[in-house]
LOBA-766888 format. One line per field, with one value per residue (C-alpha): residue number from 1; x, y, z. Coordinates in steps of 0.02 Angstrom, whole numbers. Each point is the difference from the previous one (the first is absolute). Example, Ala and Ser with C-alpha at 12.3 -4.5 7.8 and 13.67 -1.06 7.14 Angstrom:
// residues 2
num 1:2
x 615:69
y -225:172
z 390:-33
//
This chain:
// residues 591
num 1:2:3:4:5:6:7:8:9:10:11:12:13:14:15:16:17:18:19:20:21:22:23:24:25:26:27:28:29:30:31:32:33:34:35:36:37:38:39:40:41:42:43:44:45:46:47:48:49:50:51:52:53:54:55:56:57:58:59:60:61:62:63:64:65:66:67:68:69:70:71:72:73:74:75:76:77:78:79:80:81:82:83:84:85:86:87:88:89:90:91:92:93:94:95:96:97:98:99:100:101:102:103:104:105:106:107:108:109:110:111:112:113:114:115:116:117:118:119:120:121:122:123:124:125:126:127:128:129:130:131:132:133:134:135:136:137:138:139:140:141:142:143:144:145:146:147:148:149:150:151:152:153:154:155:156:157:158:159:160:161:162:163:164:165:166:167:168:169:170:171:172:173:174:175:176:177:178:179:180:181:182:183:184:185:186:187:188:189:190:191:192:193:194:195:196:197:198:199:200:201:202:203:204:205:206:207:208:209:210:211:212:213:214:215:216:217:218:219:220:221:222:223:224:225:226:227:228:229:230:231:232:233:234:235:236:237:238:239:240:241:242:243:244:245:246:247:248:249:250:251:252:253:254:255:256:257:258:259:260:261:262:263:264:265:266:267:268:269:270:271:272:273:274:275:276:277:278:279:280:281:282:283:284:285:286:287:288:289:290:291:292:293:294:295:296:297:298:299:300:301:302:303:304:305:306:307:308:309:310:311:312:313:314:315:316:317:318:319:320:321:322:323:324:325:326:327:328:329:330:331:332:333:334:335:336:337:338:339:340:341:342:343:344:345:346:347:348:349:350:351:352:353:354:355:356:357:358:359:360:361:362:363:364:365:366:367:368:369:370:371:372:373:374:375:376:377:378:379:380:381:382:383:384:385:386:387:388:389:390:391:392:393:394:395:396:397:398:399:400:401:402:403:404:405:406:407:408:409:410:411:412:413:414:415:416:417:418:419:420:421:422:423:424:425:426:427:428:429:430:431:432:433:434:435:436:437:438:439:440:441:442:443:444:445:446:447:448:449:450:451:452:453:454:455:456:457:458:459:460:461:462:463:464:465:466:467:468:469:470:471:472:473:474:475:476:477:478:479:480:481:482:483:484:485:486:487:488:489:490:491:492:493:494:495:496:497:498:499:500:501:502:503:504:505:506:507:508:509:510:511:512:513:514:515:516:517:518:519:520:521:522:523:524:525:526:527:528:529:530:531:532:533:534:535:536:537:538:539:540:541:542:543:544:545:546:547:548:549:550:551:552:553:554:555:556:557:558:559:560:561:562:563:564:565:566:567:568:569:570:571:572:573:574:575:576:577:578:579:580:581:582:583:584:585:586:587:588:589:590:591
x -3309:86:170:-40:-65:155:112:-89:20:187:16:-83:113:152:-52:-24:170:82:-80:69:172:-4:-52:139:121:-40:4:175:53:-84:146:58:97:71:-94:78:-115:63:-96:57:182:-2:5:-125:19:-130:-6:-139:-77:-57:-139:-128:-170:-150:-98:132:46:180:129:-37:104:-21:115:79:101:30:182:8:126:180:54:-79:93:166:-21:-24:171:-44:114:-92:-185:-45:129:-47:-186:32:78:-164:-97:115:-28:-189:7:109:-120:-148:84:29:-179:-68:109:-100:108:-48:-42:57:-185:-113:-143:-113:-146:-106:-184:-88:-17:-129:-156:79:40:-183:-54:112:-79:-174:32:82:151:113:-102:28:181:35:-60:140:120:-41:19:177:155:20:102:-95:-182:-56:-150:107:121:-138:-98:150:71:-168:-2:180:-39:-148:84:173:37:183:119:-20:167:-47:-174:73:129:-90:-189:-50:84:-110:-164:-80:2:169:44:78:88:172:42:41:-168:-83:73:-41:-181:-14:58:-129:-148:65:5:-182:-63:-162:-39:12:-109:-125:-1:-30:-135:-93:1:-40:-154:-52:9:-33:-61:84:-103:54:-142:130:188:136:167:161:186:157:184:142:180:159:163:104:103:-30:-171:-58:-150:-118:73:-5:14:-166:-112:17:-145:132:99:153:121:26:-65:-179:-131:-186:-148:-183:-125:-184:-128:-180:-150:44:180:67:151:-47:138:181:113:188:81:168:26:13:-171:-154:-124:-153:-9:31:-177:-69:117:-52:-187:16:95:-135:-139:85:43:-169:-115:-70:-139:-88:23:132:46:186:52:171:84:55:165:-94:-131:35:-111:55:-47:-170:-23:54:-134:-134:54:-18:-171:70:-9:136:27:161:60:60:127:-90:159:-1:-178:-33:-31:-188:-12:113:-122:-138:112:30:-169:-103:-177:-146:36:112:-63:85:44:29:52:-97:73:-56:174:15:77:-15:-119:-41:-88:-23:-47:-38:59:93:189:137:137:147:3:140:-79:161:134:132:-16:-62:-146:-130:-181:-109:-154:-137:-53:-146:57:-41:125:0:104:43:80:83:49:130:79:-1:94:127:28:18:131:97:-13:65:149:45:-22:115:132:-15:26:158:68:-38:92:151:2:-11:16:-155:33:0:-182:-70:-188:6:26:-190:4:139:22:174:30:144:35:107:72:78:-20:-180:-59:-131:-150:-144:-162:-124:-145:39:10:-166:-83:55:-60:-168:-24:61:-125:-97:-12:-94:-75:-55:-109:-103:-128:-118:-136:115:-27:135:28:15:126:100:-3:42:149:64:7:161:88:-12:112:122:-5:38:155:47:-17:117:129:-5:-75:69:162:-22:146:144:16:167:-44:78:-99:-163:-87:50:-45:-174:-9:42:-139:-122:36:-33:-161:-65:44:-104:-142:-6:9:-145:-105:32:-45:-151:-75:43:-4:-123:109:-12:189:125:147:115:-85:4:181:53:-75:80:172:-15:-86:159:46:159:33:29:50:-177:-114:1:-11:-112:96:-135:-57:-184:-112:-182:26:74:-135:-141:82:20:-187:-50:114:-10:189:120:83:12:70:172:49:-41:24:44:-179:-69:120:-64:-177:48:86:-149:-124:-130:-63
y 4721:40:-17:-179:-53:69:-84:-167:15:30:-140:-124:56:-19:-176:-52:71:-91:-164:25:40:-155:-110:71:-20:-184:-26:71:-126:-151:-123:-179:-76:-170:-81:-135:-115:-129:-162:-166:48:51:175:30:141:97:162:112:152:147:111:129:-71:118:-113:11:181:-54:-127:-184:-150:-145:-143:30:-163:-146:-60:-158:-14:59:-180:-60:131:-41:-182:64:85:178:42:159:-9:159:106:-87:40:173:42:-53:111:147:-28:-3:164:81:-54:62:169:18:-50:132:135:28:40:98:-106:6:11:144:-50:127:-70:96:-48:151:-87:-126:95:4:-185:-29:101:-105:-158:74:35:-171:78:-147:-120:102:47:-185:-34:114:-83:-174:49:65:-88:106:-71:110:35:148:40:-1:121:116:4:20:142:88:-27:61:156:38:-25:72:61:2:-65:-179:-51:74:-75:-173:10:106:4:-171:-90:103:-56:-135:-116:-54:11:-137:92:78:180:-52:-87:158:102:-137:-9:189:5:-131:90:164:-70:-55:130:21:-184:19:156:-102:-138:124:92:-161:-56:175:-2:-169:58:188:44:136:152:74:122:132:-26:116:15:93:-17:27:-40:-68:56:-105:66:-51:101:-99:-27:-164:-51:1:127:160:184:90:124:-56:27:40:119:-113:-22:-186:-133:-50:-132:39:-87:15:-53:-39:-6:-58:99:-52:60:-179:-23:-106:38:55:39:30:102:83:170:95:-56:111:-58:52:-156:-115:29:-71:-152:-43:20:-104:-137:-4:-11:-136:-105:6:29:155:59:120:188:77:180:37:123:83:167:133:-87:-138:112:-3:-6:-178:-68:83:-72:-172:4:54:-131:-140:61:61:167:114:122:101:163:133:137:167:90:-94:50:120:181:-16:-147:86:146:-122:-63:170:77:53:-64:-73:-175:-49:-128:0:-148:45:-99:-14:164:90:19:-13:-167:25:72:-62:41:-105:-1:-130:31:-69:18:-30:-132:-26:-191:-106:-106:-78:-57:-22:170:96:65:87:52:117:-84:78:-90:44:13:76:118:36:146:0:133:-48:149:-102:-62:179:65:-140:29:189:-28:-118:123:142:-104:-48:179:65:-128:53:183:-46:-91:153:116:-116:-7:-190:-100:-52:-184:41:55:-173:-6:180:56:10:158:83:81:-6:161:18:186:60:-172:-11:-132:-42:73:-77:105:-52:-33:69:-36:-188:3:93:-121:-152:83:35:-184:-69:-117:-43:-178:-59:-174:-65:-154:-94:-33:144:-70:-19:134:129:-62:-181:54:95:-145:-131:99:32:-187:10:42:-186:-40:133:-81:-170:75:78:-170:-75:138:35:-145:-136:90:-48:112:19:-170:-93:-137:2:-115:59:-162:13:186:-42:-142:124:118:-146:-41:183:1:-160:68:156:-108:-105:155:78:-159:-2:184:10:-174:-74:157:97:159:14:15:107:-65:70:-100:-162:18:49:-162:-100:67:-1:-166:-90:-127:-44:-184:-44:-166:-69:135:148:179:119:164:85:175:7:93:23:-114:-148:9:3:-135:-111:19:-33:-151:-66:-24:32:146:107:-137:34:-185:-112:-188:-99:-60:178:51:-144:61:174:-67:-113:144:2:166
z -1466:-164:87:59:-171:-82:130:-25:-190:11:129:-119:-143:114:50:-181:-47:146:-53:-175:72:111:-146:-108:146:19:-187:-2:133:-77:-3:16:147:46:144:112:100:126:18:79:-6:-183:-77:-140:-127:-98:-99:66:-85:104:-71:50:49:-16:118:138:-43:15:-53:-27:-55:-118:-49:-169:-7:122:-4:109:143:17:34:-164:-102:84:-52:-178:7:51:146:54:-53:95:-94:-164:11:72:-168:-86:121:-40:-186:26:98:-133:-138:103:22:-187:-35:120:-76:-160:-151:-154:-150:-180:-47:49:118:-87:-102:-126:7:-76:-167:60:-65:-174:8:43:-153:-114:72:-19:-185:-24:-87:39:-107:-159:33:29:-178:-61:121:-64:-183:29:64:157:142:122:44:-107:111:157:-84:-62:164:116:-106:14:189:18:-104:113:169:-37:-177:-50:-134:-60:78:168:-17:-22:139:130:-29:-64:148:117:-78:106:-150:-66:-185:-104:-141:-22:-43:-180:-11:65:-143:-126:59:3:-181:-49:79:-73:-177:17:124:-98:26:190:-4:-100:133:139:-99:-40:182:62:-111:69:182:1:-176:-103:-47:-166:-33:48:-15:65:-86:33:-31:101:-20:106:-7:-6:71:-151:-124:-160:-78:-76:-106:150:121:-102:39:-10:93:182:121:132:-113:-1:-144:29:-121:40:-40:-11:78:-48:134:-26:142:-4:65:179:-22:-1:-116:-152:-125:-15:-147:6:-139:-40:80:-163:-63:10:132:-100:-113:151:63:-163:12:179:-35:-158:93:133:-129:-101:152:85:-149:85:-115:117:-7:113:37:-10:137:-5:33:-123:-37:-91:-80:-185:-152:-43:173:-14:-175:65:135:-124:-127:129:54:166:88:67:141:-7:72:-121:25:14:-56:-166:-46:-144:51:-29:122:128:-3:53:140:81:-42:151:-20:96:-70:145:127:170:110:183:155:163:64:-158:-75:-189:-51:-187:-129:-174:-162:-156:-183:-135:-177:-151:15:-130:19:-117:-19:-76:-138:-68:124:-137:-85:153:-101:109:-17:103:73:106:161:109:180:167:77:185:62:185:110:165:112:98:-161:-67:154:-14:-187:21:136:-115:-147:108:60:-180:-61:138:-47:-183:51:96:-153:-107:121:3:-191:1:-160:-94:43:187:-2:-42:33:64:-180:-18:107:-100:-171:-78:-97:-122:-25:-147:-33:172:135:43:166:112:48:114:-94:126:-117:3:191:17:-120:102:161:-81:-45:168:86:-158:-67:-153:-12:-171:-20:-126:138:-34:115:149:132:34:177:-57:-133:132:126:-133:-61:175:33:-101:164:38:-148:58:171:-81:-80:168:85:-130:12:187:98:-115:-48:-183:-47:-19:-83:4:-125:-174:-115:-77:52:184:3:-64:127:138:-53:-15:184:44:-102:81:173:-35:-68:160:111:-97:15:187:16:-116:-1:171:108:-110:0:190:18:-93:-101:134:139:-100:-56:177:67:-142:43:190:36:56:131:93:30:182:81:3:-71:-117:63:-99:-21:-105:50:48:-123:-46:-150:94:134:-128:-106:155:36:-180:-24:179:-6:146:-90:158:114:73:-4:-148:-10:-156:-4:2:-139:-107:37:-63:-157:-40:17:-139:-63
//
């Protein structure tokens, strides 16, 4: 029985294939010929077209052009009408052959469509209305909103240099653009000069639609390198996050309680990032008259006495991490002390995830009271300190310490110069015996001390009534801001940057910031965190079409995201063929 079923299946497939071959065969031989008909002693000419008829399952004919009689054409001076019109038939057949042999085009048939959810978000927030106000008050010869929105879409679907974006990406968006490359750079410079104004527009409209929550704000800084030799006033050499020696610019990013970006500040690469947090928070307060209390959350790199004093002065709270290695000896003793104060947090299998203990006390901070003279004063602040220990983090740190210590030993044995040790110098003592050349000797005590403190992290906060677990979970939401930087640097290829002017550089990073903002709104507000950043960005990049003769072919890879989004939106996102009407339906989708 199975044999007959299998035979029948292959027979049906064979028949279908033969039908396709026959159709293609007849299509290849679709042609024109000159027909001669004899009636009442006269010869009538006509050009007839042969074609494949699905109804007849074979060839059929239809009159393409009636040409009157041979005798009539001879009276008009054509000696051989048959030869004359045969030439026309030959030309028709030659043109038909060229038409059937499809040629490659100067323009790519590929169309990017993955930007449509972001276009819907812009419409939902009515961004165009407020950008148009700026457009109308300036003498632009291009549409500023079109430039802003299409640069965001291009950055999301295929990030690359501005020149490549203009020549290779923008033409593949389903909507055409109406500005030149020079106008692109001019517009980018304009939005870069006033990037804070555009962030303000987006924040105001974001608040109208989704509501910002500023009871907790998350802040962090990063920097972006430039592959140039000479510094300028903006691109300066400083401590690079990627340990590069190239000039850099810094970026401070502020997120609200829902990890939605609500503020950005660009600054020269040689500036300290610690005061930037105060600038961004101040800008946000002044712009939106935020009078409510907010908790500033940041990592140890931004934990300084002046930032803590700034939060207290404004009636806000703070939650920072603090380096355990930098604590006084008395506090380090509390860190490593074995006691019954530890509370353990375990997973479903009973494995230790982390443990914690806490204390509330008055702690001293050396505060700057005069910016001009640098005069400082010690103030006591009441705060809660939560010490956590993570066994997985401890194992990772000990492995890294051992690798660094081994490298330091190798440098000691090879009698390397002091400058060659770099950061490994913390594991080495340089001893100068009898006025001779200093020799490097491993400081085993320093290595053992670092190993002893591995896995510990100290959180300090003004929120003494907040539970230890809430403090831990609030602080660890900072990974979202790290992810935002990762999206910029990896998914959006924010660097390296090939622009030269400060204004266009800032405009470039504004486009990256707004792209992240829209992705976060899609992920957190529209999809309610059901999908990861990877899934959303994969769809954004891969939702592409290829333009055929009459329809578009969807070349997107199937995924859980596209299937669920198709159900939610009731759009034909998973269809293989898409018509122009269906594409308009997708582009007009309202979130």
